[in-house]
C-alpha positions in Angstrom: 12.4 -11.2 -4.1 13.0 -8.3 -2.7 13.4 -9.5 1.4 14.7 -6.2 2.9 11.1 -4.4 1.6 9.0 -7.2 3.3 10.6 -6.1 6.2 10.5 -2.5 6.1 6.6 -2.7 5.7 5.7 -4.9 8.1 8.3 -2.7 10.3 6.1 0.2 9.6 8.5 2.2 7.9 7.0 5.1 5.9 7.5 4.1 2.5 6.5 6.1 -0.8 5.6 4.6 -4.3 3.6 5.0 -7.1 0.6 2.6 -9.4 1.9 2.2 -12.8 -0.8 2.2 -15.4 1.0 2.5 -18.6 2.4 -0.5 -20.0 5.9 0.5 -19.8 9.2 -0.9 -18.2 10.6 2.4 -18.6 8.4 4.0 -16.9 8.8 1.7 -13.8 12.7 2.1 -13.9 12.6 6.0 -13.9 9.7 5.8 -10.7 12.9 3.7 -9.1 15.5 6.2 -10.1 13.5 8.9 -8.7 14.0 7.3 -5.3 10.5 5.7 -4.7 10.2 2.4 -2.2 8.0 0.3 -4.4 6.2 0.3 -7.2 2.2 -1.0 -7.8 1.6 -2.5 -11.5 -1.9 -2.3 -12.4 -3.8 -5.1 -13.8 -7.2 -3.9 -12.7 -8.1 -1.1 -14.2 -5.6 -1.0 -17.1 -5.3 -4.9 -18.2 -1.7 -5.4 -19.4 0.1 -9.0 -21.0 1.7 -10.9 -18.7 4.7 -10.8 -20.6 4.3 -6.9 -20.5 4.0 -7.4 -16.4 7.1 -9.6 -16.2 8.9 -6.9 -18.3 7.9 -4.4 -15.6 8.9 -6.5 -12.8 11.9 -6.9 -14.6 12.6 -3.3 -14.7 11.9 -2.4 -11.4 14.5 -5.1 -10.1 17.2 -3.0 -12.6 16.0 -0.3 -10.8 16.5 -1.3 -7.2 12.7 -0.9 -6.3 10.4 -3.3 -5.0 7.2 -4.4 -7.6 3.8 -5.5 -6.5 0.9 -6.4 -9.0 -2.7 -5.1 -8.3 -4.3 -8.1 -9.7 -8.1 -7.8 -11.0 -9.7 -10.2 -9.1 -9.2 -12.8 -6.0 -8.5 -16.0 -8.3 -6.0 -18.3 -7.5 -4.8 -18.4 -11.2 -4.9 -14.7 -11.3 -2.7 -14.4 -8.3 -0.3 -17.2 -9.6 0.3 -15.3 -12.3 0.9 -12.2 -10.8 3.7 -13.9 -8.6 5.3 -15.8 -11.2 6.7 -12.9 -12.6 8.5 -12.6 -9.6 6.6 -9.5 -7.8 7.2 -9.2 -4.2 3.4 -9.4 -3.5 0.2 -8.4 -4.4 -2.4 -5.5 -4.2 -6.0 -7.0 -4.0 -8.7 -4.6 -4.7 -12.4 -4.9 -3.2 -11.5 -7.0 -0.3 -14.9 -7.2 1.6 -14.4 -10.1 4.3 -12.1 -12.3 6.2 -13.0 -15.3 3.9 -11.5 -12.6 0.9 -8.5 -12.6 2.7 -7.8 -16.3 3.5 -8.7 -17.0 -0.1 -5.9 -14.7 -1.0 -3.8 -15.3 1.5 -3.6 -19.2 0.4 -3.2 -18.6 -3.2 -0.1 -16.4 -2.2 1.9 -19.3 -0.1 2.8 -22.9 -1.2 1.8 -26.0 0.4 1.6 -26.7 3.4 0.3 -23.3 4.1 -1.1 -22.5 1.2 -2.4 -23.6 -2.2 0.1 -21.9 -5.1 0.8 -23.9 -7.5 4.5 -25.4 -8.0 7.0 -25.2 -10.8 10.2 -24.5 -10.6 10.7 -23.3 -14.6 9.3 -19.5 -13.9 11.3 -16.2 -14.0 10.2 -16.3 -10.3 11.9 -19.8 -9.1 15.1 -18.5 -11.6 13.7 -20.8 -14.6 15.0 -23.5 -13.2 18.5 -22.9 -12.2 17.9 -23.4 -8.1 15.7 -26.5 -8.6 17.6 -28.2 -5.9 16.8 -25.1 -3.7 13.3 -24.7 -4.0 12.3 -26.0 -0.8 14.1 -23.0 0.8 12.9 -20.7 -2.2 9.1 -21.8 -1.3 9.4 -21.3 2.6 11.3 -17.9 1.8 8.1 -16.7 -0.5 5.7 -18.0 2.3 7.0 -15.4 4.9 8.3 -12.8 2.9 5.6 -12.3 -0.7 3.0 -9.1 0.4 -0.1 -9.0 0.7 -1.9 -5.8 0.3 -6.1 -5.4 0.6 -8.1 -2.7 -0.5 -10.8 -1.5 1.7 -13.3 0.3 -1.1 -17.2 -0.5 -0.1 -19.5 -0.2 2.3 -19.3 -4.2 3.1 -15.4 -4.0 3.7 -16.1 -1.6 5.8 -18.7 -2.9 7.8 -16.3 -6.0 8.2 -13.5 -4.1 8.6 -12.4 -5.4 12.1 -12.8 -9.0 11.1 -10.4 -8.1 7.5 -7.5 -7.1 9.7 -8.0 -9.4 12.2 -6.9 -12.3 9.9 -3.9 -14.0 11.2 -1.1 -14.2 9.0 -3.7 -12.3 6.5 -3.0 -8.3 5.1 0.2 -7.2 5.4 -1.2 -3.6 4.9 -4.9 -2.3 5.1 -4.9 0.0 2.1 -7.7 3.1 2.2 -9.5 2.7 -1.5 -11.3 6.3 -1.1 -12.8 6.8 -4.3 -14.7 3.8 -4.5 -15.5 4.1 -0.8 -16.9 7.3 -1.4 -18.7 5.9 -4.2 -20.5 3.3 -2.5 -21.5 5.3 0.4 -23.1 7.7 -1.7 -20.9 10.7 -1.8 -19.0 9.8 -5.7 -16.1 12.2 -5.8 -16.3 13.5 -2.0 -13.5 11.8 -0.7 -13.3 14.7 1.8 -16.6 14.4 2.6 -16.9 13.9 6.3 -18.7 10.7 6.2 -16.0 9.4 3.7 -13.3 10.7 6.3 -14.9 9.4 9.3 -14.9 5.8 7.5 -11.7 6.0 6.5 -10.4 6.8 9.8 -11.9 4.0 10.9 -10.1 1.5 8.7 -6.8 2.9 9.8 -7.9 2.4 13.3 -8.9 -1.2 12.8 -5.6 -2.1 11.2 -3.7 -0.1 13.9 -5.8 -2.2 16.6 -4.8 -5.4 14.8 -1.2 -4.3 14.3 -1.5 -3.9 10.9 0.5 -1.1 8.9 -2.1 1.0 6.6 -1.9 3.1 3.3 -3.5 5.0 0.9 -3.4 6.1 -2.6 -2.8 10.1 -2.9 -2.4 12.8 -5.4 -0.4 15.4 -3.9 2.4 15.3 -1.1 0.0 17.2 1.2 -2.4 13.9 1.6 0.6 12.2 2.9 1.7 14.2 5.9 -2.2 14.7 6.6 -2.6 10.8 6.5 0.4 9.6 8.2 -0.5 11.8 11.3 -3.4 9.8 11.4 -2.0 6.4 11.2 -0.7 5.5 7.1 2.6 4.4 6.7 2.3 3.1 3.0 1.5 5.7 0.6 1.3 4.9 -3.3 0.8 8.2 -6.2 -2.3 7.5 -7.7 -0.7 6.8 -11.0 2.7 7.6 -12.6 0.3 8.7 -16.0 -1.8 11.2 -13.8 1.8 12.6 -12.3 3.3 13.2 -16.0 -0.1 14.8 -16.8 0.1 17.2 -13.9 3.6 18.0 -14.1 3.9 19.0 -17.9 0.8 21.2 -17.8 2.4 22.8 -14.4 5.4 23.2 -16.5 3.9 24.5 -19.7 1.9 27.4 -17.6 4.9 28.3 -16.1 6.6 28.5 -19.4 3.7 30.9 -20.5 4.0 32.7 -17.6 7.8 33.5 -18.1 7.1 34.6 -21.7 4.1 37.1 -20.4 2.1 35.1 -22.6 -1.1 33.7 -23.2 -1.1 29.4 -23.8 -0.4 28.9 -27.5 -3.0 27.4 -29.3 -3.3 23.8 -29.8 -3.6 21.6 -33.1 -3.7 23.0 -36.2 
């Protein structure tokens, strides 16, 4: 468990990471070697087998980067599967109420603080090698596992003050601007004034509740802009998108250096 990472998050240190959509431990390792602080392994939009997720978490550990898992839905066994891989916490999509937060927080923690199922034989618990120390391990999990909640709907926006105000609830209030824009009737328009105002309300509510706020982004300039507005937790929208844009930019630069139009594709 990456204890220093949870402390850095809660202290409001500026942290940079990336979503990981590709089912690739190697890609996660590269993100760590590139100097990022964390990776969010996606299980919502790019579903993977739990064996693959566990290997991606293992790669994050090898590269010295914290691994969070974005679960597909707010369900106790889904959260349990994510945690037993050894992840540092979960990212929960579509948080819309204080009850959503309380349910996920309970699933994240062992008794008496929560309802997480007990097993000493998983990777997270050391495969049973530290069975005698399980009580101390469980207490550490309850203190340090992170809960990141995405606010990405009109209902979540309307309830944001109650969501952010849950005691021992979200560690990071995370802007889901694309889905929020769609739910506000502005699909694809994350820079629309109404969407910007809604996003700022979420950041302000997090600050008022003493919580960290964050967002997904596509370019570094967004980090600086939203950092000035209060965000501290930044995730590149995906490693696959970054790879696509980087290779396309390199190809355009190479063609320009040769003074030639792009070569035809296919054959």
